[in-house]
KOLDO-887826 format. One record per residue (C-alpha): residue number from 1; residue in one letter; x negated, y negated, z negated. Coordinates in steps of 0.001 Angstrom, whole numbers. Example, Ala and Ser with C-alpha at 12.3 -4.5 7.8 and 13.67 -1.06 7.14 Angstrom:
2
{atom 1,"A",{-12300,4500,-7800}}
{atom 2,"S",{-13670,1060,-7140}}
# end
This chain:
458
{atom 1,"X",{-19235,49543,-31038}}
{atom 2,"X",{-15769,51253,-31363}}
{atom 3,"X",{-13520,50243,-28591}}
{atom 4,"X",{-11027,47423,-28883}}
{atom 5,"X",{-7383,48388,-29255}}
{atom 6,"X",{-5489,46953,-26682}}
{atom 7,"X",{-1741,46478,-26103}}
{atom 8,"X",{337,45204,-23377}}
{atom 9,"X",{2622,42014,-23935}}
{atom 10,"X",{5192,40752,-21249}}
{atom 11,"X",{5029,37659,-20211}}
{atom 12,"X",{8653,36912,-19716}}
{atom 13,"X",{9898,37987,-23134}}
{atom 14,"X",{7168,38755,-25329}}
{atom 15,"X",{7843,42701,-25892}}
{atom 16,"X",{4902,44690,-26728}}
{atom 17,"X",{4503,47898,-25303}}
{atom 18,"X",{1841,50701,-25922}}
{atom 19,"X",{971,51304,-22155}}
{atom 20,"X",{1016,49729,-19027}}
{atom 21,"X",{4089,50278,-16756}}
{atom 22,"X",{5734,48385,-13719}}
{atom 23,"X",{8687,47041,-15649}}
{atom 24,"X",{9277,45509,-19208}}
{atom 25,"X",{12116,47913,-20746}}
{atom 26,"X",{13495,44984,-22826}}
{atom 27,"X",{14128,42244,-19774}}
{atom 28,"X",{13952,44003,-16861}}
{atom 29,"X",{11052,42354,-15537}}
{atom 30,"X",{8762,43923,-13112}}
{atom 31,"X",{4920,43421,-13232}}
{atom 32,"X",{4878,41142,-16068}}
{atom 33,"X",{2841,43249,-18458}}
{atom 34,"X",{-604,41827,-19393}}
{atom 35,"X",{-3309,43542,-21910}}
{atom 36,"X",{-3631,41775,-25087}}
{atom 37,"X",{-6526,42562,-27657}}
{atom 38,"X",{-4989,43818,-31043}}
{atom 39,"X",{-6906,42806,-34018}}
{atom 40,"X",{-6049,42790,-38011}}
{atom 41,"X",{-5067,39615,-39126}}
{atom 42,"X",{-8063,39539,-41455}}
{atom 43,"X",{-10293,39542,-38384}}
{atom 44,"X",{-8238,37471,-35962}}
{atom 45,"X",{-9851,34240,-37346}}
{atom 46,"X",{-13167,32786,-38629}}
{atom 47,"X",{-14138,30982,-41802}}
{atom 48,"X",{-15301,27325,-41360}}
{atom 49,"X",{-16045,24533,-43550}}
{atom 50,"X",{-12879,22936,-42216}}
{atom 51,"X",{-10806,25253,-44154}}
{atom 52,"X",{-10142,27541,-41292}}
{atom 53,"X",{-9210,30625,-42619}}
{atom 54,"X",{-10899,33872,-41748}}
{atom 55,"X",{-13339,36727,-42575}}
{atom 56,"X",{-15355,34523,-44948}}
{atom 57,"X",{-12643,34373,-47529}}
{atom 58,"X",{-9014,34417,-47918}}
{atom 59,"X",{-7077,30950,-47558}}
{atom 60,"X",{-5878,29153,-50508}}
{atom 61,"X",{-2832,27139,-51336}}
{atom 62,"X",{-4232,23398,-51672}}
{atom 63,"X",{-2400,20553,-52464}}
{atom 64,"X",{-2837,17928,-49860}}
{atom 65,"X",{-3376,14805,-52257}}
{atom 66,"X",{-6738,16948,-53617}}
{atom 67,"X",{-8159,16797,-49481}}
{atom 68,"X",{-10427,14374,-48935}}
{atom 69,"X",{-8841,11446,-46897}}
{atom 70,"X",{-11448,10988,-44344}}
{atom 71,"X",{-10976,10334,-40782}}
{atom 72,"X",{-11960,12429,-37905}}
{atom 73,"X",{-15605,12180,-36872}}
{atom 74,"X",{-15924,10957,-33470}}
{atom 75,"X",{-18334,10387,-30927}}
{atom 76,"X",{-17997,7745,-28226}}
{atom 77,"X",{-18453,9472,-24653}}
{atom 78,"X",{-19924,6011,-23121}}
{atom 79,"X",{-16766,6363,-20651}}
{atom 80,"X",{-13930,3934,-21760}}
{atom 81,"X",{-11163,5011,-19951}}
{atom 82,"X",{-12040,8752,-21152}}
{atom 83,"X",{-12420,7376,-24712}}
{atom 84,"X",{-8662,5632,-24391}}
{atom 85,"X",{-7009,8991,-23489}}
{atom 86,"X",{-9021,11051,-26195}}
{atom 87,"X",{-8065,8428,-28945}}
{atom 88,"X",{-11244,6910,-29431}}
{atom 89,"X",{-13670,9321,-28459}}
{atom 90,"X",{-15101,13001,-28889}}
{atom 91,"X",{-13493,14711,-32514}}
{atom 92,"X",{-15924,17021,-33848}}
{atom 93,"X",{-14047,20586,-33278}}
{atom 94,"X",{-11582,19815,-31000}}
{atom 95,"X",{-10723,21574,-27901}}
{atom 96,"X",{-9776,19422,-24891}}
{atom 97,"X",{-8131,21175,-21648}}
{atom 98,"X",{-8705,19350,-18406}}
{atom 99,"X",{-6258,20621,-15810}}
{atom 100,"X",{-5849,18803,-12015}}
{atom 101,"X",{-6080,19469,-8626}}
{atom 102,"X",{-9357,21121,-6721}}
{atom 103,"X",{-11570,18563,-5956}}
{atom 104,"X",{-9807,15577,-7629}}
{atom 105,"X",{-13049,15049,-10069}}
{atom 106,"X",{-12769,17170,-13352}}
{atom 107,"X",{-16495,18229,-12865}}
{atom 108,"X",{-17371,15116,-12088}}
{atom 109,"X",{-16102,13249,-14893}}
{atom 110,"X",{-17350,15829,-17585}}
{atom 111,"X",{-20907,15977,-15794}}
{atom 112,"X",{-20828,12251,-16001}}
{atom 113,"X",{-19893,12388,-19560}}
{atom 114,"X",{-22875,14827,-20700}}
{atom 115,"X",{-25275,12389,-18683}}
{atom 116,"X",{-23584,8947,-20608}}
{atom 117,"X",{-23948,11033,-24114}}
{atom 118,"X",{-27674,11419,-23177}}
{atom 119,"X",{-30068,11846,-25816}}
{atom 120,"X",{-27332,10964,-28783}}
{atom 121,"X",{-25313,14000,-28235}}
{atom 122,"X",{-26632,17668,-27460}}
{atom 123,"X",{-24603,19171,-24654}}
{atom 124,"X",{-24075,22420,-22868}}
{atom 125,"X",{-22692,22610,-19257}}
{atom 126,"X",{-21231,26430,-18600}}
{atom 127,"X",{-20224,26783,-14951}}
{atom 128,"X",{-18304,30235,-13516}}
{atom 129,"X",{-18010,28509,-10228}}
{atom 130,"X",{-20815,27204,-9147}}
{atom 131,"X",{-24742,27976,-9316}}
{atom 132,"X",{-27093,25934,-11330}}
{atom 133,"X",{-28624,24344,-8360}}
{atom 134,"X",{-25071,23322,-7059}}
{atom 135,"X",{-24867,21422,-10554}}
{atom 136,"X",{-27941,20108,-10454}}
{atom 137,"X",{-27252,18814,-7166}}
{atom 138,"X",{-24475,16934,-7790}}
{atom 139,"X",{-25973,15457,-10832}}
{atom 140,"X",{-28640,13999,-8610}}
{atom 141,"X",{-26419,12610,-6329}}
{atom 142,"X",{-24332,10943,-8787}}
{atom 143,"X",{-27509,9200,-10599}}
{atom 144,"X",{-27104,11329,-13775}}
{atom 145,"X",{-30623,11795,-15743}}
{atom 146,"X",{-30926,15485,-15917}}
{atom 147,"X",{-34047,15749,-18534}}
{atom 148,"X",{-31622,16165,-21802}}
{atom 149,"X",{-28764,18264,-19903}}
{atom 150,"X",{-28737,22101,-20309}}
{atom 151,"X",{-26676,24334,-18237}}
{atom 152,"X",{-25719,28074,-18186}}
{atom 153,"X",{-24644,30097,-15019}}
{atom 154,"X",{-22371,32544,-17059}}
{atom 155,"X",{-18888,34212,-16871}}
{atom 156,"X",{-18755,36555,-20009}}
{atom 157,"X",{-17431,35239,-23214}}
{atom 158,"X",{-19846,37253,-25355}}
{atom 159,"X",{-23004,35812,-23726}}
{atom 160,"X",{-21491,32386,-23491}}
{atom 161,"X",{-20848,32299,-27138}}
{atom 162,"X",{-24186,34025,-28037}}
{atom 163,"X",{-26198,31549,-25906}}
{atom 164,"X",{-24279,28596,-27419}}
{atom 165,"X",{-24892,30083,-31060}}
{atom 166,"X",{-28583,29440,-30157}}
{atom 167,"X",{-28635,26565,-28510}}
{atom 168,"X",{-26083,24832,-31179}}
{atom 169,"X",{-24739,22303,-28636}}
{atom 170,"X",{-22585,19346,-30104}}
{atom 171,"X",{-20523,19433,-26881}}
{atom 172,"X",{-19620,22453,-24693}}
{atom 173,"X",{-18111,22521,-21236}}
{atom 174,"X",{-16521,25522,-19774}}
{atom 175,"X",{-15601,24850,-16154}}
{atom 176,"X",{-13586,26884,-15512}}
{atom 177,"X",{-11439,29187,-18329}}
{atom 178,"X",{-9691,31127,-15143}}
{atom 179,"X",{-13383,32723,-14600}}
{atom 180,"X",{-14181,33547,-18147}}
{atom 181,"X",{-13821,37265,-19020}}
{atom 182,"X",{-14009,39305,-22103}}
{atom 183,"X",{-15445,42810,-22169}}
{atom 184,"X",{-12581,44005,-24460}}
{atom 185,"X",{-10314,43696,-21783}}
{atom 186,"X",{-10223,45617,-18235}}
{atom 187,"X",{-7909,43279,-16879}}
{atom 188,"X",{-9557,41059,-13725}}
{atom 189,"X",{-10952,37436,-14416}}
{atom 190,"X",{-8183,35106,-14343}}
{atom 191,"X",{-5497,37391,-15247}}
{atom 192,"X",{-3247,35731,-18239}}
{atom 193,"X",{-4551,38384,-20706}}
{atom 194,"X",{-8472,37367,-19881}}
{atom 195,"X",{-7711,33592,-20132}}
{atom 196,"X",{-5594,33576,-23565}}
{atom 197,"X",{-8321,36057,-24987}}
{atom 198,"X",{-11480,33835,-23649}}
{atom 199,"X",{-9612,30601,-24769}}
{atom 200,"X",{-8948,31976,-28401}}
{atom 201,"X",{-12766,32971,-28587}}
{atom 202,"X",{-13602,29374,-27591}}
{atom 203,"X",{-11078,27708,-30276}}
{atom 204,"X",{-12241,29877,-32907}}
{atom 205,"X",{-15884,29108,-32011}}
{atom 206,"X",{-14833,25096,-31806}}
{atom 207,"X",{-13674,25473,-35240}}
{atom 208,"X",{-16249,27197,-37047}}
{atom 209,"X",{-19356,25204,-35587}}
{atom 210,"X",{-17711,21991,-35234}}
{atom 211,"X",{-18514,21719,-31251}}
{atom 212,"X",{-16267,19830,-29217}}
{atom 213,"X",{-15314,22138,-26401}}
{atom 214,"X",{-14260,20914,-22886}}
{atom 215,"X",{-12203,23637,-20837}}
{atom 216,"X",{-11333,23028,-16954}}
{atom 217,"X",{-8348,24601,-15982}}
{atom 218,"X",{-6826,25291,-12257}}
{atom 219,"X",{-3087,24017,-11683}}
{atom 220,"X",{-564,26062,-10022}}
{atom 221,"X",{1584,24812,-6990}}
{atom 222,"X",{3929,23159,-9468}}
{atom 223,"X",{1116,21151,-11287}}
{atom 224,"X",{536,23174,-14218}}
{atom 225,"X",{-2084,24609,-16202}}
{atom 226,"X",{-2591,28360,-14448}}
{atom 227,"X",{-2112,30873,-16674}}
{atom 228,"X",{45,31205,-19887}}
{atom 229,"X",{1625,28472,-21587}}
{atom 230,"X",{548,29324,-24793}}
{atom 231,"X",{-2837,28091,-23715}}
{atom 232,"X",{-1632,24548,-24177}}
{atom 233,"X",{-364,25199,-27553}}
{atom 234,"X",{-4203,26644,-28558}}
{atom 235,"X",{-5800,23234,-27721}}
{atom 236,"X",{-5708,20054,-29370}}
{atom 237,"X",{-5494,18077,-26476}}
{atom 238,"X",{-4294,18352,-22713}}
{atom 239,"X",{-5568,15894,-20012}}
{atom 240,"X",{-4528,15807,-16453}}
{atom 241,"X",{-5955,14340,-13654}}
{atom 242,"X",{-3432,12904,-11005}}
{atom 243,"X",{-4305,11241,-7764}}
{atom 244,"X",{-2475,10951,-4291}}
{atom 245,"X",{-4204,12582,-1609}}
{atom 246,"X",{-6662,10227,365}}
{atom 247,"X",{-6288,7463,-2338}}
{atom 248,"X",{-9746,6975,-4285}}
{atom 249,"X",{-8096,6376,-7479}}
{atom 250,"X",{-7551,8608,-9936}}
{atom 251,"X",{-5334,8578,-13413}}
{atom 252,"X",{-6005,10925,-16361}}
{atom 253,"X",{-3087,11100,-18375}}
{atom 254,"X",{-2958,12739,-22027}}
{atom 255,"X",{195,15035,-22552}}
{atom 256,"X",{-1032,16466,-25696}}
{atom 257,"X",{-3198,14896,-28457}}
{atom 258,"X",{-3623,15680,-31798}}
{atom 259,"X",{-5835,13115,-32537}}
{atom 260,"X",{-4496,10102,-30482}}
{atom 261,"X",{-1350,8392,-28348}}
{atom 262,"X",{749,10956,-26042}}
{atom 263,"X",{942,9762,-22605}}
{atom 264,"X",{-2283,7486,-22630}}
{atom 265,"X",{-3344,6480,-19266}}
{atom 266,"X",{-7199,6233,-18021}}
{atom 267,"X",{-7899,4719,-14655}}
{atom 268,"X",{-10820,5651,-12416}}
{atom 269,"X",{-11942,4817,-8776}}
{atom 270,"X",{-14157,7707,-6877}}
{atom 271,"X",{-16875,6395,-5156}}
{atom 272,"X",{-20294,7788,-3990}}
{atom 273,"X",{-21740,7406,-7611}}
{atom 274,"X",{-18759,9412,-8733}}
{atom 275,"X",{-15919,8237,-10902}}
{atom 276,"X",{-15990,4355,-11814}}
{atom 277,"X",{-13995,3129,-14776}}
{atom 278,"X",{-10970,656,-13499}}
{atom 279,"X",{-10897,-2038,-16316}}
{atom 280,"X",{-7749,-3742,-14920}}
{atom 281,"X",{-5228,-1286,-13469}}
{atom 282,"X",{-2651,-3802,-13174}}
{atom 283,"X",{-4297,-5523,-10281}}
{atom 284,"X",{-4659,-2166,-8158}}
{atom 285,"X",{-995,-1183,-8542}}
{atom 286,"X",{492,-4573,-7621}}
{atom 287,"X",{428,-5473,-3792}}
{atom 288,"X",{-865,-8525,-2346}}
{atom 289,"X",{2113,-9280,98}}
{atom 290,"X",{1401,-12460,2311}}
{atom 291,"X",{5358,-13741,1694}}
{atom 292,"X",{7946,-12426,-413}}
{atom 293,"X",{9219,-8662,1081}}
{atom 294,"X",{13045,-7442,347}}
{atom 295,"X",{13249,-4400,-1264}}
{atom 296,"X",{9839,-4663,-3656}}
{atom 297,"X",{10425,-5447,-7403}}
{atom 298,"X",{7446,-5572,-10341}}
{atom 299,"X",{8211,-4180,-13387}}
{atom 300,"X",{6176,-3949,-16694}}
{atom 301,"X",{5832,-257,-17783}}
{atom 302,"X",{4024,873,-20811}}
{atom 303,"X",{1578,3946,-20738}}
{atom 304,"X",{78,4699,-23937}}
{atom 305,"X",{-881,2036,-25715}}
{atom 306,"X",{-1392,-665,-22912}}
{atom 307,"X",{1324,-2646,-21058}}
{atom 308,"X",{652,-1966,-16893}}
{atom 309,"X",{2127,-4317,-14189}}
{atom 310,"X",{3204,-1710,-11213}}
{atom 311,"X",{5086,-2519,-8182}}
{atom 312,"X",{8712,-659,-7424}}
{atom 313,"X",{9474,-290,-3383}}
{atom 314,"X",{13237,646,-2526}}
{atom 315,"X",{14241,1325,1484}}
{atom 316,"X",{17983,1412,1732}}
{atom 317,"X",{19270,2415,5117}}
{atom 318,"X",{22193,3653,6801}}
{atom 319,"X",{22663,7304,6695}}
{atom 320,"X",{23789,9351,9579}}
{atom 321,"X",{24375,12796,7092}}
{atom 322,"X",{27459,13486,5589}}
{atom 323,"X",{25229,13571,1920}}
{atom 324,"X",{23307,10909,2040}}
{atom 325,"X",{19591,11093,676}}
{atom 326,"X",{18302,10008,-2755}}
{atom 327,"X",{14216,10448,-2784}}
{atom 328,"X",{12300,9031,-5869}}
{atom 329,"X",{8367,9335,-5891}}
{atom 330,"X",{7454,8256,-9221}}
{atom 331,"X",{10745,8167,-11105}}
{atom 332,"X",{13359,10876,-12016}}
{atom 333,"X",{15359,11648,-9036}}
{atom 334,"X",{18964,12528,-11599}}
{atom 335,"X",{18118,8861,-13134}}
{atom 336,"X",{18357,7279,-9580}}
{atom 337,"X",{21409,8596,-8972}}
{atom 338,"X",{23218,7722,-11996}}
{atom 339,"X",{21701,4239,-11761}}
{atom 340,"X",{23243,3743,-8061}}
{atom 341,"X",{26531,4961,-9512}}
{atom 342,"X",{25917,2197,-12478}}
{atom 343,"X",{25555,-503,-9469}}
{atom 344,"X",{28282,515,-7599}}
{atom 345,"X",{30621,342,-10893}}
{atom 346,"X",{29160,-2722,-12587}}
{atom 347,"X",{27276,-4572,-9683}}
{atom 348,"X",{29883,-4643,-6890}}
{atom 349,"X",{26912,-2840,-4300}}
{atom 350,"X",{28061,168,-2622}}
{atom 351,"X",{25633,2663,-1296}}
{atom 352,"X",{27083,6104,-1315}}
{atom 353,"X",{26901,5931,2712}}
{atom 354,"X",{23080,4806,2596}}
{atom 355,"X",{19760,6809,2444}}
{atom 356,"X",{17971,5405,-892}}
{atom 357,"X",{14483,6029,-1154}}
{atom 358,"X",{12230,4587,-4287}}
{atom 359,"X",{8681,4647,-4358}}
{atom 360,"X",{6294,3734,-7276}}
{atom 361,"X",{3305,2076,-5806}}
{atom 362,"X",{-360,3603,-6649}}
{atom 363,"X",{907,7373,-7497}}
{atom 364,"X",{1925,6225,-11095}}
{atom 365,"X",{4685,8273,-12606}}
{atom 366,"X",{7025,6280,-14840}}
{atom 367,"X",{8532,8325,-17490}}
{atom 368,"X",{10289,5441,-19201}}
{atom 369,"X",{13816,3927,-19336}}
{atom 370,"X",{12429,256,-18923}}
{atom 371,"X",{12153,880,-14977}}
{atom 372,"X",{15780,878,-14883}}
{atom 373,"X",{16600,-2688,-14171}}
{atom 374,"X",{13660,-3257,-11887}}
{atom 375,"X",{14677,-238,-9860}}
{atom 376,"X",{18460,-1810,-9323}}
{atom 377,"X",{16603,-4892,-8160}}
{atom 378,"X",{14403,-3402,-5646}}
{atom 379,"X",{17466,-1114,-4294}}
{atom 380,"X",{19945,-4079,-4074}}
{atom 381,"X",{17012,-6331,-2462}}
{atom 382,"X",{16321,-4132,258}}
{atom 383,"X",{20258,-3404,552}}
{atom 384,"X",{21080,-6910,1209}}
{atom 385,"X",{17641,-7599,2763}}
{atom 386,"X",{17023,-10707,806}}
{atom 387,"X",{13617,-10741,-1343}}
{atom 388,"X",{13677,-11692,-5342}}
{atom 389,"X",{12256,-14738,-6275}}
{atom 390,"X",{8314,-15091,-6120}}
{atom 391,"X",{5868,-13877,-8760}}
{atom 392,"X",{9398,-12601,-10948}}
{atom 393,"X",{8820,-9530,-13172}}
{atom 394,"X",{11426,-7512,-14590}}
{atom 395,"X",{12054,-4528,-17182}}
{atom 396,"X",{14924,-3127,-19330}}
{atom 397,"X",{17321,-284,-19824}}
{atom 398,"X",{20633,21,-18078}}
{atom 399,"X",{23176,1844,-20064}}
{atom 400,"X",{26504,3403,-18153}}
{atom 401,"X",{28580,596,-19241}}
{atom 402,"X",{26301,-1743,-17241}}
{atom 403,"X",{24725,-3483,-20377}}
{atom 404,"X",{21202,-4085,-20678}}
{atom 405,"X",{19465,-2612,-23439}}
{atom 406,"X",{15888,-3307,-25218}}
{atom 407,"X",{12678,-1584,-24597}}
{atom 408,"X",{9850,-1292,-26997}}
{atom 409,"X",{7076,-3355,-27393}}
{atom 410,"X",{8795,-6268,-25017}}
{atom 411,"X",{6796,-9292,-26170}}
{atom 412,"X",{3309,-7363,-25023}}
{atom 413,"X",{4909,-6712,-22166}}
{atom 414,"X",{5596,-10240,-21570}}
{atom 415,"X",{2361,-11214,-22530}}
{atom 416,"X",{519,-9033,-19982}}
{atom 417,"X",{3002,-10441,-17105}}
{atom 418,"X",{2216,-13796,-18150}}
{atom 419,"X",{-1798,-13123,-17947}}
{atom 420,"X",{-963,-11789,-14201}}
{atom 421,"X",{622,-15529,-13088}}
{atom 422,"X",{3937,-14558,-13100}}
{atom 423,"X",{6457,-17385,-13627}}
{atom 424,"X",{9860,-15479,-14289}}
{atom 425,"X",{10587,-12354,-16175}}
{atom 426,"X",{14149,-11032,-16470}}
{atom 427,"X",{14478,-9138,-19504}}
{atom 428,"X",{17127,-7679,-22216}}
{atom 429,"X",{18069,-10433,-24549}}
{atom 430,"X",{16848,-8355,-27361}}
{atom 431,"X",{13420,-8396,-26061}}
{atom 432,"X",{13274,-12516,-25241}}
{atom 433,"X",{11079,-14644,-27581}}
{atom 434,"X",{13007,-17275,-29490}}
{atom 435,"X",{11730,-20315,-27370}}
{atom 436,"X",{12450,-18299,-24153}}
{atom 437,"X",{9210,-19266,-22582}}
{atom 438,"X",{5585,-17649,-22728}}
{atom 439,"X",{3098,-20044,-21596}}
{atom 440,"X",{4009,-21309,-17933}}
{atom 441,"X",{6804,-18421,-17754}}
{atom 442,"X",{10309,-18745,-17950}}
{atom 443,"X",{12092,-15706,-19728}}
{atom 444,"X",{15588,-15222,-18039}}
{atom 445,"X",{17619,-12977,-20779}}
{atom 446,"X",{20192,-10826,-19604}}
{atom 447,"X",{22988,-8544,-21437}}
{atom 448,"X",{24829,-7159,-18457}}
{atom 449,"X",{23764,-5718,-15071}}
{atom 450,"X",{25572,-8648,-13590}}
{atom 451,"X",{23868,-11120,-15183}}
{atom 452,"X",{20617,-9962,-14203}}
{atom 453,"X",{21729,-9492,-10528}}
{atom 454,"X",{22729,-13160,-10528}}
{atom 455,"X",{19362,-14256,-12030}}
{atom 456,"X",{17573,-12316,-9478}}
{atom 457,"X",{19440,-14218,-6510}}
{atom 458,"X",{18548,-17457,-7794}}
# end
């Protein structure tokens, strides 16, 4: 077999070099050259029945109107929260990348998925970090029937693809992609070039065979997938496992999904028998206070396709520093500073000499602007040491001129709050229903921040 032609590419600027050297001559970065395999364009892709161009024949220009408008073939995993995040189930030929901190439950979830698929779908679990005995022991601990499960302890991508071609699984799990290496490269396993080339081979295999491939990825200290960012562009879906240390709850979030909604959320609870679905996540994100507490507000956020009730807590305290602290957990810190300026200008509450701490209960990361109004209500409640009225919920975007702007899906948010027994809702006027009432819940429509603050005092 002829030796593959290789080159060295700078991971910072992308410049290509014929041989390795310590410094990139284009951008001047040190130790950024990574070995890659150079292949002719005709050999870099393989043919498949899905129209994936390659060696089997040249690609042809096709009118989209002539393409059969058939939906993707999906298979339900048997785990409802996972199906929700995936967009309705497994898609044949898709490649899903799952990342998360060590020990958060990535391998447990995928092994449970193979157990629930059972005899309906043939699966192959490839482990590069554990022995087969360890995988079987974990399966027994989780109460999974091991009779129909197949596993392979291997790290060479050539041997993995060879075994997969013989076994012909419907689902292939590779745990983890950082341990896989190819014989075409001399770089160490886990390097940028090895991860990228191994992932590319697995993506081509998935498209050719129609196998659903799951890749487990390590994360860096910043929380991103270790290795090149191009790995996230190669796959069809990127899922992240999130969870606070010491908490039994885990959140599976979709950051990219070609077959479903982005930012979809699945909630699990870790127990003795592995991960268990949480069908009503709003219940775990709301604290059961014996009496109204200052600095606490409940908002209705929307994650993917469903609304969630989440508690926002704020603590405002006199600062002893020349530059008071602004700490936001679960929210964007720069937006918190902007909201505090709006509160001072249009709400009459000056907290420039106060330390402000804001936390979203349950470890949820709220990335939408509907949290603006409840955050300000919680901050003002803590600042004045006056609790908000009991069973009150709020949502709305706050503009720089003090206006309360509407947010998408306002009626769905209100219905979700009503089902959990809330009796008052402070919302933007454009989101309020015509009757200003949903069931027993009173709707207070506001247009300005001053109106919302007045409604919160009543």
